NUNUNU-898853 format. One record per residue (C-alpha): residue in three letters; x, z, y. Coordinates in steps of 0.25 Angstrom, whole numbers, m for minus. Each point is the difference from the previous one (the first is absolute). Example, Ala and Ser with C-alpha at 12.3 -4.5 7.8 and 13.67 -1.06 7.14 Angstrom:
NODE   rest    east      up   north
NODE    ala      49      31     m18
NODE    ser       6      m2      14
***
This chain:
NODE   rest    east      up   north
NODE    unk     192     480      29
NODE    unk       1       1     m16
NODE    unk      m8      12       1
NODE    unk     m10      m5       8
NODE    unk      m3     m12      m8
NODE    unk       0       8     m13
NODE    unk     m11       8       8
NODE    unk      m9     m10       3
NODE    unk       1      m7     m13
NODE    unk      m3      12      m7
NODE    unk     m12       4       9
NODE    unk      m7     m14       1
NODE    unk       4      m7     m13
NODE    unk     m14       4      m7
NODE    unk      m6      m8      12
NODE    unk       8     m13      m1
NODE    unk      m4       2     m16
NODE    unk     m14       1       3
NODE    unk       0     m12       9
NODE    unk       8      m8      m8
NODE    unk     m10       3     m12
NODE    unk     m11      m5       8
NODE    unk       6     m11       4
NODE    unk       4      m6     m14
NODE    unk     m14       3      m4
NODE    unk      m6      m7      12
NODE    unk      10     m11      m4
NODE    unk      m3      m2     m15
NODE    unk     m15       2       3
NODE    unk       2     m13      10
NODE    unk       8      m7     m10
NODE    unk     m12       1     m10
NODE    unk     m10      m5       8
NODE    unk      10     m11       4
NODE    unk       2      m5     m15
NODE    unk     m16       0      m1
NODE    unk      m2      m9      12
NODE    unk      10      m9      m6
NODE    unk      m6       1     m14
NODE    unk     m14      m5       6
NODE    unk       5     m10      11
NODE    unk      m2       7      13
NODE    unk      14       0       3
NODE    unk       8       2      13
NODE    unk       9     m12       6
NODE    unk      10      10       7
NODE    unk       8       2     m13
NODE    unk       0      13      m9
NODE    unk       6      11       9
NODE    unk      m7      m6      12
NODE    unk     m15       0      m5
NODE    unk     m10       8       7
NODE    unk       0      11     m12
NODE    unk      14       4       0
NODE    unk       2      m4      17
NODE    unk     m10      12       4
NODE    unk       7      11      m9
NODE    unk      13      m5       5
NODE    unk      m4       0      14
NODE    unk      m7      15       2
NODE    unk       7       6     m13
NODE    unk      13       1       7
NODE    unk      m6       4      13
NODE    unk      m7      12      m6
NODE    unk      12       5      m8
NODE    unk       9       0      13
NODE    unk      m9       6       9
NODE    unk      m4      11      m9
NODE    unk      16       2      m4
NODE    unk       2       2      15
NODE    unk     m12      10       3
NODE    unk       5       8     m13
NODE    unk      13       1       4
NODE    unk      m3       6      13
NODE    unk     m11       8       0
NODE    unk       0      10     m10
NODE    unk      13       5       7
NODE    unk      m7       2      14
NODE    unk      m8      11      m6
NODE    unk       4      15      m2
NODE    unk      12      m1       9
NODE    unk       8     m10     m11
NODE    unk       3     m10      11
NODE    unk       6      11       9
NODE    unk      10       4     m12
NODE    unk       3     m15      m3
NODE    unk       5      m3      13
NODE    unk       8      12       2
NODE    unk       9      m3     m10
NODE    unk      15      m2       4
NODE    unk      m1     m15       0
NODE    unk      m4     m10      11
NODE    unk     m15      m2       0
NODE    unk       3     m17      m1
NODE    unk       7       3     m14
NODE    unk     m12       7      m4
NODE    unk      m8     m11       5
NODE    unk       7     m10      m6
NODE    unk       1       6     m13
NODE    unk     m15       1      m1
NODE    unk      m1     m14       3
NODE    unk      10      m3     m10
NODE    unk      m7       7     m12
NODE    unk     m12      m6       4
NODE    unk       4     m15       0
NODE    unk       5       4     m13
NODE    unk     m12       5      m5
NODE    unk      m9     m11       6
NODE    unk       9     m12      m6
NODE    unk       0       7     m12
NODE    unk     m15       2      m1
NODE    unk      m2     m15       4
NODE    unk      10     m10      m4
NODE    unk       0       6     m16
NODE    unk     m16      m4      m2
NODE    unk       2     m13       9
NODE    unk      11      m5      m8
NODE    unk      m6       4     m13
NODE    unk     m13      m8       5
NODE    unk       9     m12       3
NODE    unk       8       1     m14
NODE    unk     m13      m1      m6
NODE    unk      m4     m12       6
NODE    unk      12      m6      m4
NODE    unk      m2       0     m16
NODE    unk      m5     m13      m5
NODE    unk     m14       0      m5
NODE    unk      m5      10       9
NODE    unk      m5      m8      12
NODE    unk      m3     m15       1
NODE    unk      10      m1      12
NODE    unk      14      m3       3
NODE    unk       9      10       4
NODE    unk       8       0      15
NODE    unk       6      11       7
NODE    unk      m3      m5      12
NODE    unk     m16       5       0
NODE    unk       7      15      m3
NODE    unk       4      m2      15
NODE    unk     m14       6       5
NODE    unk       0      11      m9
NODE    unk      14       5       5
NODE    unk      m5      m1      14
NODE    unk     m11       8      m3
NODE    unk       9      11      m6
NODE    unk       9      m1      12
NODE    unk     m11       1       9
NODE    unk      m5      13      m7
NODE    unk      14       7       5
NODE    unk      m5      m2      13
NODE    unk     m13       8      m3
NODE    unk       9      10      m7
NODE    unk       8       2      13
NODE    unk     m13      m1       8
NODE    unk      m5      12      m9
NODE    unk      12       9       3
NODE    unk      m2      m4      15
NODE    unk     m14       5       0
NODE    unk       3      12      m7
NODE    unk      11       4      10
NODE    unk      m8      m5      12
NODE    unk      m7      13       9
NODE    unk      m9     m11       8
NODE    unk      m9       5      11
NODE    unk     m11      m8      m6
NODE    unk      m3      m3     m14
NODE    unk      m1     m14       2
NODE    unk      12      m2       5
NODE    unk       7       7     m11
NODE    unk      m4     m10     m11
NODE    unk       6     m12      10
NODE    unk      12      m1     m10
NODE    unk     m10      m4     m10
NODE    unk      m6      m9       8
NODE    unk      13      m6       4
NODE    unk       3      m2     m15
NODE    unk     m14      m6      m3
NODE    unk       4     m10      12
NODE    unk      12      m4      m8
NODE    unk      m6       0     m13
NODE    unk      m9     m12       8
NODE    unk      12      m7       5
NODE    unk       7       0     m14
NODE    unk     m12      m5      m6
NODE    unk      m4     m11      10
NODE    unk      14      m6       3
NODE    unk       6     m13      m9
NODE    unk      13       4      m2
NODE    unk       5      11      m9
NODE    unk      13       1      10
NODE    unk      m9       3      12
NODE    unk      m9      11      m9
NODE    unk      13       7      m3
NODE    unk       4       0      16
NODE    unk     m14       6       3
NODE    unk       3      10     m12
NODE    unk      14       3       5
NODE    unk      m5       1      15
NODE    unk     m11      10      m3
NODE    unk       9       8     m10
NODE    unk      10       2       9
NODE    unk     m10       3      12
NODE    unk      m7      11      m8
NODE    unk      13       5      m5
NODE    unk       4       2      14
NODE    unk     m12       7       4
NODE    unk      m1      10     m12
NODE    unk      14       3       2
NODE    unk      m2       3      15
NODE    unk     m12       8      m2
NODE    unk       7       9     m11
NODE    unk      13       1       9
NODE    unk      m6       0      15
NODE    unk     m15       4      m1
NODE    unk     m14      m7       2
NODE    unk       1       3      16
NODE    unk       2     m14       7
NODE    unk       9       7      11
NODE    unk       9       6     m10
NODE    unk       4     m13      m8
NODE    unk      11      m9       2
NODE    unk      m2     m14       6
NODE    unk       1      m6     m14
NODE    unk     m11       9      m6
NODE    unk      m9      m1      11
NODE    unk       1     m16       0
NODE    unk      m4       1     m15
NODE    unk     m11       9       3
NODE    unk      m5     m10       9
NODE    unk       2     m12      m9
NODE    unk      m7       7     m11
NODE    unk     m12       4       9
NODE    unk      m1     m15       4
NODE    unk       1      m6     m14
NODE    unk     m12      12      m3
NODE    unk      m8      m6      11
NODE    unk       2     m14      m4
NODE    unk      m5       3     m15
NODE    unk     m13       8       5
NODE    unk      m4     m13       8
NODE    unk       2      m9     m13
NODE    unk      m8       9      m8
NODE    unk     m10       0      10
NODE    unk      m1     m14       1
NODE    unk       1      m2     m16
NODE    unk     m12      10      m1
NODE    unk      m8      m6      10
NODE    unk       2     m13      m7
NODE    unk      m5       5     m14
NODE    unk     m12       6       6
NODE    unk      m5     m11       9
NODE    unk       8     m12      m5
NODE    unk      m9      m9       8
NODE    unk       4       6      13
NODE    unk      16       0      m3
NODE    unk       1     m14       3
NODE    unk       4      m4      15
NODE    unk      m7     m14      m1
NODE    unk     m13       3      m4
NODE    unk      m3     m15       0
NODE    unk       8     m13       0
NODE    unk      m1     m14      m1
NODE    unk       7     m10      m8
NODE    unk      m1     m14      m6
NODE    unk      m3      m2     m14
NODE    unk      m4     m12      m9
NODE    unk     m12       0     m11
NODE    unk       2      m5     m13
NODE    unk      m2     m15       5
NODE    unk      11       1      11
NODE    unk     m11       1      13
NODE    unk       7      10      10
NODE    unk      m8      11       5
NODE    unk       3      12       9
NODE    unk      m2      13      m6
NODE    unk      m3      14       7
NODE    unk       4      10     m10
NODE    unk      m6      13       3
NODE    unk      m3      15      m6
NODE    unk     m15      m4      m1
NODE    unk      m1     m14      m2
NODE    unk       6     m14       0
NODE    unk      m3     m10      10
NODE    unk       4     m16      m3
NODE    unk      m2     m10      11
NODE    unk       4     m14       1
NODE    unk      12      m4       9
NODE    unk     m10      m3      10
NODE    unk      m5      14      m1
NODE    unk     m13      m2      m6
NODE    unk      m6       8     m11
NODE    unk       1      m6     m14
NODE    unk     m16      m2      m5
NODE    unk      m6       0     m14
NODE    unk     m14      m3      m1
NODE    unk      m1       3      14
NODE    unk       6      15      m1
NODE    unk      14       4       3
NODE    unk       7      m1     m13
NODE    unk       9      12      m5
NODE    unk      13      m2      m6
NODE    unk      11       8      m9
NODE    unk      15       1      m1
NODE    unk      m2     m11     m12
NODE    unk      m7     m10       8
NODE    unk      12      m4       8
NODE    unk      13      m7      m6
NODE    unk      11       8      m5
NODE    unk      12      m5       9
NODE    unk      14       3      m6
NODE    unk      12       3       8
NODE    unk      13      m7      m4
NODE    unk      11      10      m7
NODE    unk      12       2       7
NODE    unk       5      13      m1
NODE    unk       7       4     m12
NODE    unk      m4      14      m4
NODE    unk      m6       7      13
NODE    unk      m2      12      m7
NODE    unk       2      15       3
NODE    unk      11       7      m9
NODE    unk     m12       9      m5
NODE    unk      m7     m11      m6
NODE    unk      10      m5     m10
NODE    unk      m3     m14       1
NODE    unk      12      m4       6
NODE    unk       7       2     m13
NODE    unk     m13       1     m10
NODE    unk     m12      m8       3
NODE    unk     m11      m3     m10
NODE    unk      m6     m13       0
NODE    unk     m15       4       1
NODE    unk      m5     m15       1
NODE    unk       8      m6     m13
NODE    unk     m14       2      m6
NODE    unk     m13       0       6
NODE    unk      m5      11     m11
NODE    unk      12       9       5
NODE    unk      m8      12      m3
NODE    unk      m7      m3     m13
NODE    unk      10       5     m11
NODE    unk      m9      m6     m10
NODE    unk       4     m15       5
NODE    unk      13       3       7
NODE    unk      11       4     m10
NODE    unk      13       0       9
NODE    unk       2       7      14
NODE    unk      10      m9       8
NODE    unk      11       5      10
NODE    unk      10      m6       8
NODE    unk      13       8       0
NODE    unk       8      m4      12
NODE    unk      13       6      m6
NODE    unk       0      m8     m12
NODE    unk      m7     m12       6
NODE    unk     m10      m3     m11
NODE    unk     m15       3      m3
NODE    unk      m2      10     m11
NODE    unk     m13       1      m8
NODE    unk      m4      14      m7
NODE    unk     m11       1     m11
NODE    unk     m10      11       4
NODE    unk      m1       4     m14
NODE    unk      14       2      m4
NODE    unk       6       1      14
NODE    unk      12      m8      m4
NODE    unk       6     m11       7
NODE    unk      m6     m14      m6
NODE    unk       4     m12       6
NODE    unk       8      m4      13
NODE    unk      m2     m11      10
NODE    unk      12      m7       7
NODE    unk       1     m13       7
NODE    unk       1      m7     m13
NODE    unk     m13       5      m5
NODE    unk      m5      11     m10
NODE    unk       8       6     m10
NODE    unk       3      12     m10
NODE    unk       8      13       7
NODE    unk       9      m2     m13
NODE    unk       6     m14       5
NODE    unk      11       1      11
NODE    unk      m5      m4      15
NODE    unk       9     m12       4
NODE    unk      m8      m3      14
NODE    unk      m7      11       9
NODE    unk      m9      m1      12
NODE    unk       9       1      13
NODE    unk      m6       3      14
NODE    unk     m14       0      m4
NODE    unk     m10       3       9
NODE    unk     m13       8      m4
NODE    unk     m12       4       9
NODE    unk      m5      13      m4
NODE    unk     m13      m4       8
NODE    unk      m2     m13      m7
NODE    unk       6       2     m14
NODE    unk      m4     m13      m7
NODE    unk       8      m8     m12
NODE    unk       6      m8      11
NODE    unk      16       3       1
NODE    unk       9      m4      11
NODE    unk      15       2      m4
NODE    unk      11      m8       9
NODE    unk      m5     m14       2
NODE    unk      m9      m1     m11
NODE    unk     m15       4      m3
NODE    unk      m5       2     m14
NODE    unk     m14       5      m6
NODE    unk      m1       9     m11
NODE    unk     m11      m2     m10
NODE    unk      m1      12      m9
NODE    unk     m11      m4      m7
NODE    unk       7     m12      m6
NODE    unk      15       5       2
NODE    unk       5     m10       9
NODE    unk       8      m2      13
NODE    unk      m4     m12       7
NODE    unk       9      m6      10
NODE    unk      m8      m1      14
NODE    unk      11      m5      10
NODE    unk      14       0       3
NODE    unk       5      m3      15
NODE    unk      11      m9       2
NODE    unk      10       0       9
NODE    unk       0       2      13
NODE    unk     m14       4      m3
NODE    unk      m4      15      m1
NODE    unk     m10       8      m4
NODE    unk      m7       9      10
NODE    unk     m12       6      m8
NODE    unk     m10      m2     m12
NODE    unk     m14       4      m2
NODE    unk     m10      m1     m12
NODE    unk     m16      m2       3
NODE    unk      m9       5     m12
NODE    unk     m13      m5      m5
NODE    unk      m9      13      m3
NODE    unk      m6      m8     m11
NODE    unk       1       7     m14
NODE    unk      m2     m13      m8
NODE    unk      13      m5       2
NODE    unk      14       2      m6
NODE    unk      11       8       8
NODE    unk       6     m13       3
NODE    unk     m11      m7       6
NODE    unk      m4      12       8
NODE    unk      10      m3      11
NODE    unk       4      m9      11
NODE    unk      15       1       6
NODE    unk       6      m3      13
NODE    unk      15      m1       3
NODE    unk       3       0      14
NODE    unk      14      m6       5
NODE    unk       8      m3      11
NODE    unk      m5     m15       0
NODE    unk     m15       4      m3
NODE    unk     m10       4     m10
NODE    unk      m3      m2     m14
NODE    unk     m12       2      m9
NODE    unk       2       0     m15
NODE    unk      m9       4     m13
NODE    unk       6       9     m10
NODE    unk       7     m11      m8
NODE    unk       7      m5      11
NODE    unk     m10     m12       5
NODE    unk       1      m2      14
NODE    unk     m13       0       6
NODE    unk       4      m3      14
NODE    unk      10       2      10
NODE    unk       0       1      16
NODE    unk      11       2      10
NODE    unk       0      11       9
NODE    unk     m13      m1       9
NODE    unk       6       6      13
NODE    unk      15      m1       0
NODE    unk       8       6      11
NODE    unk      m9      12       2
NODE    unk       3      16      m1
NODE    unk      m9       2     m12
NODE    unk      m2      16      m3
NODE    unk      m8       0     m11
NODE    unk      m4     m11     m11
NODE    unk     m11       0     m10
NODE    unk      m6     m11     m11
NODE    unk     m14      m1      m5
NODE    unk      m9     m11      m8
NODE    unk     m14      m3      m1
NODE    unk      m9       1     m13
NODE    unk      m1     m10      m6
NODE    unk      14      m5       1
NODE    unk       0     m12      12
NODE    unk       9       6      11
NODE    unk      12      11       3
NODE    unk      m1       7      13
NODE    unk      12       5       7
NODE    unk      m1      11      11
NODE    unk      12       1      10
NODE    unk      m1      12       9
NODE    unk      10      m4      11
NODE    unk       2      m2      16
NODE    unk      m7     m12       7
NODE    unk       6       0      14
NODE    unk       1      16       0
NODE    unk     m13       1      m6
NODE    unk      m2       6     m13
NODE    unk     m10      m7     m10
NODE    unk      m1      m8     m12
NODE    unk       3     m14      m6
NODE    unk     m10      m3     m11
NODE    unk       4     m12      m8
NODE    unk     m10      m6     m10
NODE    unk       8      m9      m9
NODE    unk      m8      m8     m12
NODE    unk       6      m2     m13
NODE    unk      m5     m13      m1
NODE    unk      12      m4      10
NODE    unk      m8      m3      12
NODE    unk       7       5      13
NODE    unk      m1      15       3
NODE    unk      m9       5      13
NODE    unk       5      11       8
NODE    unk      m7       9      10
NODE    unk       4      11      10
NODE    unk      m8      13       0
NODE    unk       4       9      11
NODE    unk       2      16      m5
NODE    unk     m13       8       1
NODE    unk       1      13       7
NODE    unk      m3      14      m6
NODE    unk     m12       8       4
NODE    unk       7      14       5
NODE    unk      m9      12      m3
NODE    unk       2      14       7
NODE    unk      12       8      m4
NODE    unk      m5      10      m9
NODE    unk       6      14      m6
NODE    unk       9      m6     m11
NODE    unk       5     m11      11
NODE    unk       3      10      11
NODE    unk       9       8     m11
NODE    unk       6     m15      m4
NODE    unk       5      m2      15
NODE    unk       3      14       4
NODE    unk       9       1     m12
NODE    unk      10     m12       6
NODE    unk       8       1      13
NODE    unk       2     m12      10
NODE    unk      15      m2      m7
NODE    unk      m6       1     m14
NODE    unk     m10     m12       3
NODE    unk       5     m14      m4
NODE    unk      m8     m12      m2
NODE    unk     m15       6       2
NODE    unk     m10      m4      11
NODE    unk      m2       5      13
NODE    unk     m13       8      m4
NODE    unk       7       9      m9
NODE    unk      13       0       9
NODE    unk      m8       4      12
NODE    unk      m6      14      m6
NODE    unk      13       4      m5
NODE    unk       7      m1      13
NODE    unk     m12       5       7
NODE    unk       1      13     m10
NODE    unk      15       0       2
NODE    unk       1       1      15
NODE    unk     m13      11       0
NODE    unk       9       8      m9
NODE    unk      12       0       8
NODE    unk      m8       3      12
NODE    unk      m6      13      m7
NODE    unk      13       3      m4
NODE    unk       7       0      13
NODE    unk     m12       8       6
NODE    unk       3      11     m12
NODE    unk      14      m1       4
NODE    unk      m1       2      15
NODE    unk      m9      10      m2
NODE    unk      10       8      m8
NODE    unk      10      m2      10
NODE    unk      10     m10      m9
NODE    unk      13      m5       5
NODE    unk       2     m14       3
NODE    unk       8      m3     m11
NODE    unk     m10       6     m11
NODE    unk     m12      m7       7
NODE    unk       7     m14      m1
NODE    unk       4       3     m14
NODE    unk     m13       5      m5
NODE    unk      m8     m12       8
NODE    unk       9     m10      m7
NODE    unk      m3       7     m14
NODE    unk     m14      m2       2
NODE    unk       2     m14       5
NODE    unk       6      m4     m13
NODE    unk      m8       8     m10
NODE    unk     m13      m3       8
NODE    unk     m13      11       0
NODE    unk       7       6     m12
NODE    unk      11       4       8
NODE    unk      m8       8       9
NODE    unk      m5       8     m12
NODE    unk      14       2      m5
NODE    unk       4       5      14
NODE    unk     m12      10       2
NODE    unk       3       5     m15
NODE    unk      15       1       0
NODE    unk       2      10      12
NODE    unk      m1      15       1
NODE    unk     m12       0      12
NODE    unk       1      14       7
NODE    unk     m13       6       0
NODE    unk      m6       1      15
NODE    unk     m11       8       8
NODE    unk      m5       0      15
NODE    unk       9       5       9
NODE    unk      m7      12       9
NODE    unk       7      m5      12
NODE    unk      m1     m15       1
NODE    unk     m10      m3     m12
NODE    unk       9     m10      m6
NODE    unk       4       1     m15
NODE    unk      12       7      m2
NODE    unk       9       3     m12
NODE    unk      m3      14      m7
NODE    unk      14       2      m3
NODE    unk       7      m2      15
NODE    unk       0      13       9
NODE    unk      m3      m8      13
NODE    unk      m9     m13       3
NODE    unk       5     m14       0
NODE    unk      m9      m3      11
NODE    unk      m2      11      10
NODE    unk      12       9      m6
NODE    unk      m9      12       1
NODE    unk       3      11     m12
NODE    unk     m10       5      m9
NODE    unk      m7      10       7
NODE    unk      m1      15      m6
NODE    unk     m10       5      m9
NODE    unk     m12       7       7
NODE    unk       3      15      m3
NODE    unk     m13       9      m8
NODE    unk       5      14       0
NODE    unk       8      m2     m13
NODE    unk      13      m4       4
NODE    unk      12       9      m2
NODE    unk      12      m3      11
NODE    unk      14       6      m1
NODE    unk       2       9      13
NODE    unk       8      m3      12
NODE    unk      14       6      m1
NODE    unk       1       3      14
NODE    unk     m14       7       0
NODE    unk       3       8     m11
NODE    unk      15       5       6
NODE    unk      m9       4      14
NODE    unk     m10       8      m8
NODE    unk      10       8      m7
NODE    unk       7       3      13
***
């Protein structure tokens, strides 16, 4: 094993060094670009190590290094009979394989972890970037580097696999691409590690089996066969996902299943209308269905003509591990001129591990100020109180903070933390919302109105904590699915949208709450149905990649095509199996696999097996295997070839003896 390790390291060290240098240069260039974006104020709210400049390099850099290293370890030895010389050494073939893989992992991780560690260490140094450092935002980069190890195994598998079709030879790479999509799409780092471990074990088993048993399906063990089938299955899924994404990029207007849909909206004065959003034009009607006219013509509307309804902040940190906002979140709306470095001196972040807000100078990139529940303070002073159980919403970042049973408003212009609301037992806060006035002639504190929802009702405040009005829950006892709050302009009413069930029907309770203390008015609006357009190419790939057992919580117009395609695939597979005389046990197993995997399972079934070459039988006219001695249908042997007079036959021994006498 030591000799193999030394041989592989000596032969492939140059490739690892070149890949590591290229990776380090790309990271250095991205860090330089990131520093310039911070200097001009065009910053990212995902943290330093999760910004777009670095995430692209961290995602594709390890992929290319791993795949290239896997290929370069095998491909040069396949020429000039070096491979035969290697595998005929007096050691087991598995020892040679694992020696290569171990040396490859050492070289790969050395070429990726060292530049990544240097880049992370550079961001830790105070004064380099105006942002706090936390080790949790490094998790996406770690996941990408581990995912690159999957591509390394895919490169080895591609080099070893002797496929009949060139497209299936690249199936391990497509399976690794599917793994990369799962790693980037999942919300939890632990789930990403499970995906990486699964695909790494799958490709390692397949590569080891191909090296020891060959690429023919009939000669492989059951475990290697199963690994190959799963590899082809995930490759088929990756192709469908790529086709769908590519089609959406080319024709984004045709990639939405609902080409037109209707929903309720309110104009800026609070009038409820029905809006039909479509790809070509927007149609606005009154509740009675009549169009809205202006000067005798149908009036045209845009998004800015309707009230901006705010959803209540309920969940704490509903973010993916790749965003980094679960640990470090940039408060972009602490000041409205957040993108103007001449007006904004500090960039504010909430650091979950510390329970405080940190303000960094854009010019010096140093920590200048802190925000605690007690107010603004210098970072040199000890922090006596921290924010506990704070609720932040990424979709509606604003200066309104809800932590524990308290709600405060942060005014960074006046450096003041205003107390808005504190619940008294047994009262419990259910959510908060802030409404912004778009007028630029008002100060920061004058631009917002605040709603606090408790289990006893709704209360509306200004940013100084003065109560506008309060109201009990408009419709208690209902099953609320969604809750939105809005206000008109100028401020005379607050509006509460409650999306709920009413006698097994979906719809909205819209309650108008005047600020002058008059009784609120509630009306029921039935749910509007979407207008469903015909399914197009990207929608087809969206439903064909779902099997009946994978579908959960989607509508029947999506479920029905998926079930139809799955059973059609099972039917096609069954006829193929009957034609090739599969046993009942194999037929049941493959049909079950196709049912669980959907149409992609049929593709994997057709590509995985070694299908025999068939020609037409001269006796019965049916297709027979070219390698069998007799026909499977008529049992006729192969006919003798026609003689043309050039044949040389051995003499009959009896005739030769008689002639000599």
